[in-house]
C-alpha positions in Angstrom: -3.4 -127.2 -89.1 -2.5 -130.9 -88.9 -3.5 -133.4 -86.2 -2.3 -132.4 -82.7 0.2 -134.9 -81.3 -1.0 -137.8 -79.2 1.4 -137.7 -76.3 1.0 -140.6 -74.0 3.2 -143.3 -72.5 5.3 -144.9 -75.3 5.9 -148.6 -75.5 8.4 -149.0 -78.4 7.5 -152.6 -79.2 9.6 -154.2 -82.0 7.8 -154.0 -85.4 5.4 -151.3 -84.0 5.5 -147.7 -85.1 5.0 -144.8 -82.8 1.7 -143.1 -83.6 1.2 -139.3 -83.3 -2.5 -138.6 -82.7 -4.4 -137.0 -80.0 -4.5 -138.8 -76.6 -7.4 -141.0 -75.6 -8.5 -140.7 -72.0 -8.9 -138.0 -69.4 -10.0 -138.3 -65.8 -11.4 -136.5 -62.8 -9.8 -135.5 -59.5 -9.5 -138.1 -56.8 -12.0 -136.6 -54.3 -13.6 -140.0 -53.7 -14.1 -143.4 -55.3 -16.9 -144.2 -57.8 -18.6 -147.2 -56.2 -19.0 -150.3 -58.3 -22.6 -151.4 -58.4 -23.3 -154.4 -56.2 -19.6 -154.6 -55.1 -18.9 -155.6 -51.5 -15.8 -155.8 -49.3 -15.1 -156.4 -45.7 -12.6 -153.5 -46.0 -14.7 -150.5 -45.3 -12.6 -147.9 -47.2 -12.9 -149.7 -50.6 -16.4 -148.8 -51.8 -17.5 -146.1 -49.4 -17.4 -142.8 -51.4 -17.4 -140.7 -48.2 -13.9 -142.0 -47.3 -11.3 -139.7 -48.7 -7.6 -139.4 -49.0 -5.7 -137.8 -46.1 -2.1 -137.7 -47.4 1.1 -139.3 -46.4 2.1 -136.8 -43.8 -1.1 -137.7 -41.9 -0.1 -141.4 -42.0 3.3 -140.5 -40.8 2.1 -139.2 -37.5 1.5 -142.8 -36.3 3.8 -144.7 -38.7 7.0 -142.7 -38.6 9.3 -145.8 -38.8 7.5 -147.2 -41.9 7.4 -143.7 -43.4 11.2 -143.2 -43.1 12.0 -146.5 -44.9 9.3 -146.0 -47.5 10.4 -142.6 -48.7 13.7 -144.2 -49.7 12.0 -146.7 -52.0 11.6 -146.2 -55.8 7.9 -145.4 -55.1 8.7 -142.9 -52.4 11.2 -141.2 -54.7 9.1 -141.4 -57.9 8.5 -137.7 -58.3 9.8 -134.5 -56.8 10.9 -130.8 -57.5 13.9 -130.4 -59.8 16.5 -129.8 -57.2 20.2 -130.8 -57.1 19.3 -133.1 -54.3 16.6 -134.9 -56.3 18.5 -135.2 -59.5 20.8 -138.2 -60.0 22.2 -136.8 -63.3 25.8 -135.9 -64.2 25.9 -132.3 -65.3 29.7 -132.2 -66.1 30.4 -130.8 -69.6 31.6 -134.1 -71.1 28.2 -135.8 -70.2 25.5 -133.1 -70.3 25.0 -132.8 -74.0 22.5 -134.6 -76.3 22.3 -134.3 -80.1 19.2 -135.2 -82.0 20.6 -136.0 -85.5 17.1 -136.5 -87.0 15.8 -133.0 -86.1 19.2 -131.3 -85.8 18.8 -130.0 -82.2 21.3 -130.0 -79.4 20.2 -130.2 -75.7 22.3 -129.0 -72.8 20.9 -129.5 -69.2 22.4 -127.3 -66.5 21.7 -125.8 -63.1 21.8 -122.0 -62.6 21.7 -121.4 -58.9 19.0 -123.8 -57.6 17.1 -124.0 -60.8 17.4 -126.7 -63.5 17.2 -125.7 -67.2 17.4 -127.4 -70.5 18.7 -125.4 -73.4 17.8 -126.4 -76.9 19.9 -125.0 -79.7 20.8 -125.4 -83.4 24.0 -124.5 -85.1 24.8 -123.4 -88.6 28.6 -123.7 -88.8 29.7 -122.0 -85.6 26.7 -119.7 -85.4 23.7 -120.4 -83.1 20.7 -120.0 -85.2 18.1 -121.2 -82.7 18.1 -121.2 -78.9 15.3 -122.0 -76.4 15.8 -122.3 -72.7 13.2 -124.1 -70.7 13.1 -124.2 -66.9 12.4 -127.6 -65.5 10.1 -128.0 -62.5 10.0 -131.7 -61.7 12.1 -134.8 -61.9 10.3 -138.1 -62.5 12.0 -141.3 -61.4 13.9 -142.4 -58.4 17.2 -142.3 -60.2 17.7 -146.1 -59.9 17.1 -146.4 -63.6 16.3 -142.9 -65.0 15.5 -139.3 -64.3 13.0 -137.7 -66.7 12.0 -134.1 -66.6 8.7 -132.2 -66.5 7.9 -128.5 -66.7 4.8 -126.6 -65.8 3.2 -123.7 -67.7 0.4 -122.3 -65.7 -0.3 -125.8 -64.4 -0.1 -127.5 -67.8 2.5 -130.2 -67.6 4.8 -131.2 -70.4 7.8 -133.6 -70.7 11.2 -132.3 -71.7 12.9 -134.2 -74.5 15.9 -135.6 -72.7 16.4 -138.1 -69.9 19.3 -139.2 -67.7 19.9 -142.9 -67.8 21.5 -143.8 -64.5 22.7 -147.3 -65.3 24.6 -146.2 -68.4 25.5 -142.8 -66.8 24.5 -140.9 -69.8 22.0 -138.3 -71.1 20.0 -139.2 -74.2 16.7 -138.4 -75.8 13.7 -139.4 -73.6 11.8 -142.7 -74.4 9.6 -142.1 -77.4 11.6 -139.1 -78.6 14.1 -141.1 -80.7 14.3 -141.8 -84.5 12.7 -138.5 -85.6 9.8 -138.7 -83.1 11.1 -135.8 -81.0 8.1 -133.8 -80.0 10.5 -131.4 -78.1 8.6 -129.5 -75.4 5.1 -130.5 -76.4 4.5 -134.0 -74.9 1.5 -133.7 -72.6 1.7 -135.3 -69.2 -1.7 -136.7 -68.9 -3.4 -138.3 -66.0 -2.8 -141.9 -67.0 0.9 -141.2 -66.8 0.8 -139.1 -63.7 -1.5 -141.5 -61.8 1.2 -144.2 -61.8 4.4 -142.1 -61.5 3.2 -140.1 -58.5 0.6 -139.8 -55.8 -2.9 -138.8 -57.0 -2.8 -135.1 -58.0 -5.5 -132.5 -58.0 -6.3 -132.7 -61.7 -8.4 -130.2 -63.7 -10.8 -132.8 -65.1 -11.9 -130.9 -68.1 -8.4 -130.5 -69.4 -5.8 -132.7 -71.1 -2.9 -132.0 -68.8 -3.6 -129.2 -66.3 -3.1 -129.7 -62.6 -3.8 -127.6 -59.5 -1.5 -129.4 -57.1 0.9 -132.3 -57.2 2.2 -134.8 -54.7 5.9 -135.6 -54.3 6.1 -139.3 -54.7 3.8 -142.3 -54.6 2.2 -142.4 -51.1 0.7 -144.8 -48.6 -2.9 -144.6 -49.8 -2.0 -145.9 -53.3 -1.6 -149.3 -51.7 -3.8 -149.0 -48.6 -6.7 -147.0 -50.0 -8.2 -143.7 -48.7 -7.4 -143.3 -45.1 -9.9 -140.8 -43.6 -12.0 -143.6 -41.9 -9.0 -145.2 -40.4 -7.7 -141.8 -39.0 -11.1 -140.9 -37.7 -11.4 -144.2 -35.8 -7.9 -144.0 -34.3 -8.4 -140.4 -33.2 -11.6 -141.6 -31.5 -9.7 -144.2 -29.6 -10.9 -147.2 -31.6 -7.8 -149.3 -31.7 -7.6 -152.8 -33.2 -5.1 -155.4 -32.1 -4.0 -156.5 -35.6 -2.1 -159.5 -34.1 -5.5 -161.0 -33.5 -7.3 -159.9 -36.7 -7.6 -157.3 -39.4 -8.4 -153.6 -38.9 -11.0 -153.3 -41.6 -11.0 -149.5 -41.5 -8.1 -149.5 -44.0 -6.8 -152.2 -46.5 -3.8 -154.2 -45.5 -2.7 -155.8 -48.8 -1.0 -158.7 -47.1 -4.4 -159.8 -45.8 -6.0 -159.7 -49.2 -6.5 -162.9 -51.3 -3.5 -163.5 -53.6 -5.0 -162.1 -56.8 -6.3 -159.0 -55.1 -2.8 -158.5 -53.8 -1.5 -158.6 -57.3 -4.3 -156.2 -58.5 -2.9 -153.6 -56.2 0.6 -153.9 -57.8 -0.6 -154.4 -61.3 -2.5 -151.1 -61.3 0.9 -149.6 -62.3 3.2 -152.6 -62.8 1.2 -154.1 -65.6 2.1 -151.6 -68.2 0.2 -152.0 -71.4 -3.0 -150.8 -73.1 -5.3 -149.8 -70.4 -9.0 -149.5 -71.5 -11.2 -147.9 -68.9 -14.7 -149.2 -68.3 -17.5 -146.9 -69.1 -17.9 -144.2 -66.5 -14.6 -145.0 -64.8 -11.4 -142.9 -64.4 -7.8 -143.7 -63.5 -8.6 -142.5 -60.0 -11.4 -145.0 -59.4 -9.3 -148.1 -58.5 -8.9 -148.8 -54.8 -6.9 -151.5 -53.2 -9.2 -154.4 -52.4 -11.0 -154.1 -55.7 -10.5 -156.2 -58.8 -8.7 -154.0 -61.3 -11.1 -155.2 -63.9 -13.9 -153.3 -62.1 -12.2 -150.1 -63.4 -10.1 -151.1 -66.4 -8.8 -153.9 -68.5 -5.1 -154.0 -69.4 -4.0 -155.6 -72.7 -0.6 -156.7 -73.9 0.3 -157.6 -77.4 1.4 -161.2 -77.8 4.1 -162.0 -80.4 5.6 -165.2 -81.7 9.2 -165.4 -80.7 9.0 -162.6 -78.2 9.3 -164.3 -74.9 12.3 -162.3 -73.9 11.0 -158.9 -75.3 9.9 -157.2 -72.1 8.5 -153.8 -71.1 10.1 -152.1 -68.1 7.1 -151.7 -65.9 5.3 -155.0 -66.8 6.5 -157.0 -63.9 3.1 -158.6 -63.2 2.7 -159.7 -66.8 6.1 -161.4 -66.7 5.4 -163.0 -63.3 2.1 -164.4 -64.6 4.0 -166.3 -67.4 6.0 -168.1 -64.8 5.4 -171.7 -63.7 6.0 -170.6 -60.1 2.9 -168.4 -60.4 0.8 -170.8 -62.5 1.5 -173.8 -60.3 1.6 -172.3 -56.8 -1.7 -170.5 -56.9 -0.4 -168.2 -54.1 2.4 -166.2 -55.6 2.1 -162.4 -55.4 4.5 -159.5 -55.5 4.8 -159.3 -51.8 5.8 -163.0 -51.6 9.3 -161.5 -52.4 9.0 -157.8 -51.9 8.4 -155.6 -48.8 7.1 -152.4 -50.4 8.0 -150.4 -47.3 11.7 -151.1 -47.9 13.9 -150.1 -50.9 15.3 -153.0 -52.9 18.7 -151.3 -52.3 18.4 -152.1 -48.6 16.6 -155.4 -48.8 18.8 -158.3 -47.9 19.4 -160.8 -50.7 18.3 -163.6 -48.3 14.8 -162.3 -48.3 14.4 -163.2 -52.0 16.3 -166.5 -51.7 14.1 -167.5 -48.7 11.0 -166.8 -50.8 12.4 -169.3 -53.4 13.3 -171.8 -50.8 9.8 -171.6 -49.2 8.6 -173.7 -52.2 11.8 -175.2 -53.5 13.8 -176.0 -50.4 12.9 -179.7 -50.3 13.5 -181.9 -47.2 16.5 -181.1 -45.0 19.7 -182.2 -46.6 18.2 -182.3 -50.1 19.1 -179.9 -52.9 16.5 -179.4 -55.6 18.8 -177.3 -57.9 20.1 -179.6 -60.7 22.8 -177.2 -61.8 26.4 -178.4 -61.4 27.9 -177.6 -58.0 30.7 -175.6 -59.5 28.3 -173.4 -61.3 26.2 -172.9 -58.2 29.3 -171.9 -56.3 30.1 -169.2 -58.9 26.6 -167.9 -58.5 26.7 -168.1 -54.7 23.7 -170.5 -54.9 21.7 -167.4 -55.8 18.4 -168.5 -57.5 17.6 -165.0 -58.8 20.8 -164.6 -60.7 20.1 -167.6 -62.8 16.4 -167.7 -63.0 15.5 -164.0 -63.0 18.5 -162.3 -64.7 18.5 -158.7 -65.7 17.0 -158.1 -69.2 16.8 -155.0 -71.3 13.5 -153.3 -71.8 12.1 -152.6 -75.3 10.4 -149.3 -74.3 13.1 -147.6 -72.2 16.6 -147.5 -73.8 19.8 -147.9 -71.8 18.0 -149.7 -69.0 18.1 -153.3 -67.7 15.8 -154.6 -65.0 15.1 -157.9 -63.2 13.0 -160.1 -65.5 10.1 -161.5 -63.4 9.5 -164.3 -65.9 11.0 -167.0 -63.7 12.4 -169.8 -65.9 14.9 -172.6 -65.8 16.5 -172.0 -69.2 19.0 -169.2 -69.4 17.7 -166.0 -71.0 20.8 -165.6 -73.1 19.8 -168.6 -75.3 16.5 -167.0 -76.3 17.6 -163.4 -76.8 18.7 -164.3 -80.3 15.2 -165.0 -81.3 13.3 -162.4 -83.2 9.6 -161.5 -83.4 8.0 -163.5 -86.2 4.3 -162.8 -85.9 1.7 -160.7 -84.1 -0.6 -163.1 -82.3 -3.2 -160.7 -80.9 -3.9 -158.8 -77.7 -4.3 -160.6 -74.4 -6.0 -159.1 -71.3 -3.8 -159.9 -68.3 -6.3 -158.9 -65.5 -9.5 -160.3 -66.9 -10.1 -163.7 -68.4 -13.7 -162.8 -69.5 -13.3 -159.4 -71.1 -16.2 -158.5 -73.3 -16.0 -157.9 -77.1 -16.5 -154.1 -77.0 -13.6 -153.7 -74.5 -11.4 -155.9 -76.7 -12.3 -153.8 -79.7 -11.3 -150.7 -77.8 -8.0 -152.4 -76.9 -7.2 -152.9 -80.6 -8.0 -149.2 -81.3 -5.9 -148.1 -78.5 -3.0 -150.3 -79.7 -3.4 -148.8 -83.2 -3.4 -145.2 -82.0 -0.6 -145.5 -79.5 2.0 -147.9 -80.8 1.3 -149.7 -84.1 -0.8 -147.9 -86.8 -1.3 -151.1 -88.8 -4.6 -151.3 -90.6 -5.3 -155.0 -89.7 -5.7 -153.9 -86.0 -8.7 -151.8 -87.0 -10.1 -154.8 -88.9 -9.8 -156.8 -85.6 -11.6 -153.9 -83.8 -14.5 -154.0 -86.2 -14.7 -157.8 -85.9 -15.0 -157.6 -82.1 -17.6 -154.8 -82.3 -19.7 -157.0 -84.6 -19.7 -159.7 -81.9 -21.7 -157.5 -79.4 -25.2 -158.2 -80.6 -27.6 -156.9 -77.9 -29.4 -153.7 -78.5 -28.1 -151.8 -75.5 -24.5 -152.6 -76.5 -25.1 -151.5 -80.0 -26.4 -148.1 -78.7 -23.1 -147.7 -76.8 -21.1 -148.7 -79.9 -21.8 -145.6 -81.8 -18.8 -143.8 -80.4 -16.7 -146.9 -81.0 -17.7 -147.1 -84.7 -17.1 -143.4 -85.0 -13.7 -143.9 -83.5 -12.7 -146.9 -85.7 -13.9 -145.3 -88.9 -12.2 -142.0 -87.9 -8.9 -144.0 -87.5 -9.5 -145.5 -90.9 -9.8 -142.0 -92.3 -13.2 -143.0 -93.6 -14.8 -139.6 -92.7 -17.9 -140.2 -94.7 -18.8 -143.2 -92.5 -18.1 -141.1 -89.4 -20.5 -138.4 -90.5 -23.0 -141.1 -91.4 -23.3 -141.7 -87.7 -23.3 -138.0 -86.7 -25.6 -136.5 -89.3 -28.6 -137.5 -87.2 -27.1 -136.5 -83.9 -27.2 -133.1 -82.2 -23.9 -131.9 -80.8 -25.7 -130.7 -77.6 -26.7 -134.3 -76.9 -23.1 -135.5 -77.0 -21.3 -135.8 -73.7 -18.1 -137.5 -74.9 -15.5 -134.9 -75.9 -13.5 -137.2 -78.0 -16.5 -138.3 -80.1 -17.5 -134.6 -80.6 -13.9 -133.8 -81.6 -13.8 -136.7 -84.1 -17.1 -135.7 -85.6 -15.8 -132.1 -86.1 -12.6 -133.4 -87.6 -14.4 -135.7 -90.0 -16.6 -132.8 -91.3 -13.5 -130.5 -91.5 -11.6 -133.1 -93.5 -14.6 -133.4 -95.9 -14.3 -129.6 -96.4 -17.5 -128.9 -94.5 -16.3 -126.5 -91.8 -19.8 -125.2 -91.2 -20.8 -128.6 -90.0 -17.5 -129.2 -88.2 -17.9 -126.0 -86.2 -20.7 -127.0 -83.7 -18.9 -130.3 -83.0 -15.6 -128.7 -82.3 -17.4 -126.2 -80.1 -19.1 -129.0 -78.2 -15.8 -130.7 -77.6 -14.5 -127.4 -76.0 -17.7 -127.1 -73.9 -17.1 -130.5 -72.4 -13.3 -129.9 -71.9 -12.7 -126.1 -72.1 -9.1 -126.6 -70.8 -8.2 -129.1 -73.5 -6.1 -126.6 -75.5 -5.7 -128.9 -78.5 -9.5 -129.0 -78.9 -9.7 -125.2 -78.4 -7.0 -124.8 -81.1 -9.0 -127.0 -83.6 -12.1 -125.0 -82.9 -10.2 -121.7 -83.5 -8.8 -123.0 -86.7 -12.2 -123.9 -87.9 -13.4 -120.4 -87.1 -10.5 -119.0 -89.1 -11.4 -121.2 -92.1 -14.9 -119.7 -91.9 -13.5 -116.2 -91.7 -15.0 -115.6 -88.3 -11.9 -113.7 -87.3 -13.3 -112.0 -84.2 -14.4 -115.3 -82.6 -11.2 -117.0 -83.6 -9.2 -114.3 -82.0 -11.0 -114.8 -78.7 -10.2 -118.6 -78.8 -6.5 -118.1 -79.5 -6.3 -115.3 -76.9 -7.8 -117.7 -74.4 -5.2 -120.3 -75.3 -2.2 -118.1 -74.9 -3.7 -116.8 -71.7 -3.6 -120.4 -70.5 -0.3 -121.3 -72.1 1.7 -118.4 -73.6 4.0 -121.0 -75.3 1.3 -122.7 -77.4 2.8 -122.4 -80.9 -0.3 -122.6 -83.1 -2.2 -120.0 -81.1 0.8 -117.6 -81.3 1.1 -118.2 -85.0 -2.6 -117.6 -85.7 -2.8 -114.5 -83.5 0.2 -113.2 -85.5 -1.9 -113.8 -88.7 -5.0 -112.1 -87.2 -3.2 -109.0 -86.1 -1.6 -108.8 -89.5 -5.1 -108.8 -91.1 -6.0 -105.9 -88.8 -2.9 -104.0 -89.8 -1.4 -104.2 -86.3 2.1 -105.0 -87.5 3.8 -104.7 -84.1 1.4 -107.2 -82.3 1.6 -109.5 -85.3 5.4 -109.6 -85.4 5.6 -110.2 -81.6 3.4 -113.2 -81.8 5.0 -114.6 -84.9 8.5 -114.1 -83.5 7.6 -115.8 -80.3 6.1 -118.7 -82.2 9.3 -119.0 -84.3 11.5 -118.9 -81.2 9.4 -121.8 -79.8 9.4 -123.9 -83.0 11.8 -122.7 -85.7 10.5 -125.4 -88.1 6.7 -124.7 -87.9 5.5 -124.4 -91.5 2.6 -122.0 -90.9 4.8 -119.7 -88.7 7.4 -119.5 -91.4 4.8 -118.8 -94.1 3.3 -116.0 -91.9 6.7 -114.5 -91.2 7.4 -114.5 -95.0 4.1 -112.7 -95.6 4.8 -110.2 -92.8 8.2 -109.3 -94.2 6.8 -109.1 -97.8 4.2 -106.7 -96.5 6.8 -104.5 -95.0 8.9 -104.5 -98.2 11.7 -106.7 -96.8 11.8 -109.2 -99.6 15.2 -110.7 -98.7 13.9 -111.5 -95.2 10.7 -113.0 -96.7 12.8 -115.2 -99.0 15.0 -116.2 -96.1 12.1 -117.6 -94.2 10.7 -119.4 -97.2 14.1 -121.0 -97.9 14.4 -122.1 -94.3 10.9 -123.6 -94.6 11.8 -125.5 -97.8 15.0 -126.9 -96.2 12.9 -128.7 -93.6 9.7 -129.2 -95.6 10.8 -129.4 -99.3 7.3 -130.5 -100.5 5.5 -127.4 -99.3 3.8 -126.1 -102.5 2.7 -122.8 -101.0 6.3 -121.9 -100.0 7.6 -122.9 -103.4 5.0 -120.7 -105.2 5.7 -117.7 -102.9 9.5 -118.0 -103.3 9.1 -118.3 -107.1 6.9 -115.2 -107.1 9.5 -113.3 -105.0 12.3 -114.2 -107.3 10.3 -113.1 -110.4 10.0 -109.6 -109.1 
């Protein structure tokens, strides 16, 4: 009954370890914006909560030409059903096979009819000793760089463990699944991920990863804001001549101030550690706002890491450039037309953007490179000053580096990271101490479980001195001490609290887990229960609650919890394992075996499942089968004392 995996976006930063803890943030469905107090805008769809989203097909009725070019862009192609047409992958036998040497699994993707499947299997000699076939429902990514794969179980979304890397024309483990970190079919697709890789979905807000409906691709309103007011006015005949001035019924990013233009793009193209403001969700940012009204995005700064880049952090790289720092007017749309795919954008568009500042007087040439070198490069500024660079979070991928520099990138790629300098917020120069502390905790949980990060978090928490802030800090202190495994300090905060008064599911969960780790399940139980009351469709929380009930021998109530979980997700391994145990206690051997067998088929290395199967076969007198499961367990988990004792006992009889 260990910690459920934290399954978020992975940034595999050099020197950082991948953390496996529960994820941190959940959000509500995008029915309307949450207005920012005292905020104002000339654009009337920014802060008006009555303005709602209408969908790209509604926009299309008047903007067919723009629609047709936009759906060919990376954004328009970001997400779709797993069809042959959508997939950019090579399914030929010589390419469609991946082997995870650390966990000893093979993966074979294939189409059967019009459906995409991924088969996971394990071999022992020439015999297949494990096989799981998972139908894939969605493909993520335009195919320009990658195709990753998602499946739905009753609306709960999970990522499959393999990705097709288009540039290298190869299948391999998905980002974050390498080097023994393969979570197989259990990585949750949460709203932070989905809200950037697709149009806003209809999300079950009191869940971790359950969705009612999904869009197919990033849509118009992600950059223009909710469109119902605009549509209403056009249908009423209120037409604005935009050649003479703005139509304030819907945001036109090109008419925004430079930094607000960049805020639209950096909502997703500033990939880092996003810390939501209190009361905000990932749906609450609207074009025309400052991103800092909703969230603050931190990036780790390293000594010697100028050329270590993350694939989707284009804005961070641009903001390091002298072109950005000196011009005061550079934004993403200085160079890009977001309505047209980069594949169809003429090269001259980018070169003209450079020349708009660096062209000099007629007849003058500002480039100081030798003429023969310029000729080889076709006088292409981008080739020299924005070369392709490999990303540190996505393997087998190289993208245009938006850090515009004079010196060649090749000279600095030899440099190694020498020191961690701290976190820097790239969308707010005046971020407060509590938010910074949360950034350090996020960084610790997601990417680099190094204890000094928590010391930094505590230092920043101590800088917030006013009484109101200290009151809000309780959940932050609970979180940081929880991450330090200092469970006594966690319970020092919660002993005087009532679970019913707690409205934050994560704090309730952490309190429950702290008491449980201190071997006080009776105190843990109401906190676990409270977490499930706040988020009843967060199945990891439900599972922890059920485990606590088991520990207190409240078998009937535990069975209700695990039955609910498998009703929501029949492939939830822990719930199947525990139901197998509970039915075994009741003497219902058939039901017990069915649940245990299903759990074992889903995860052949789960320790508790293998223990329970050994107990089941021991109870039916099949000692050789019981020993087989214990031997299998010890092969993968040689330090399991319970299995060693059980196997020794079997051999002594």
